[in-house]
N, C-alpha and C positions, 0 to 999 in steps of 0.2 A: 797567931792568928793565919788561916789558911785561906790565901786570895784565890777566888773563883776566875778562872781563865773566860771572857767574854767573847763573844762574837756578834757582830753587828747583822743584821738582817733587812735587807730593803725590800718593802711591800709597795707595790704598785696599785692603786685604789680606782675604781669608777668614779668614786664620790668620796669626798674627804669627811662628811658626816660621820662616816663610820671609824675615823681615825681614833677616837676615845676607847672603842672598844678594844684596842690592840693592845691596852694598857696591861691587861692581863697576862699577856705573855712574857712582860719584860719592861726595861723600861724606855720609853720613848724619848728616844735622842733629838730628833728634829723632823719636822713636818713641812712639807714644800707645798705650799698653796697653788703655785703655776703649775708644776708638774704632777701634781698629786700623787706624791708617795712619802712614805714613813719611812725614818731609820730607827731601828729598834734593836736593843741590846739584850741579850740573855746568855745563860750558861753555854759553853762550847759543846759540853757532852748532851744536853737538850735539844741541840740546834736542828737534828734531822728532824725530831717528832713536831717540835713548834713549826717548822716549815711545813709540812705534812698538813696540821692541821687548821693553820691560817689559810692555806693555797684553798683549802675545802670550802670557804665561805664564798658567798656569790657576790659580795661586794670587792672582791680582792680580783685584781686583773693578773698580776703577776708576783712571784717572791723570787729573791735572789739572795745568796747568802754575800757576805762581805769578805772578801780575800785578805784583807790588812793583816791580819795574825800568822798569814804564811808567807807575807812579803818582807825582803830584807831592807831594813831602815837605816843601815849603816851604809854612808855613801863615801868613796874614795874621790879625793880631787888631784887630777893629774894636771900637773902644772906645766903651762906653757913658757916655754924657755925665752922666746921673744918678749913675752908681758914680763917674765920675771926680771929681766935685764931692763926693761924701762922701769919699772918700779925700783930697781937699785940706783939709776942715775936721777929719777924723781920727776917723771915727764908727766 
């Protein structure tokens, strides 16, 4: 089974009553009532077309892609020599 790569789209709305209409574009992951935005996931290859279509609606303020798929999520830890010494002696 091939897994489709997905990417998030953040859609800022004038009113939240239209948030249910965004379901037809992908999976609605989160709706913020206070800040009036919706996080929506759809296939990566359809992202440009979907963003264009969504931004053409009158109830949409702004549409932004999520950059999470392009970020490096593996982090390196740099050990501090002084802290390492403290751990060894049990402070």
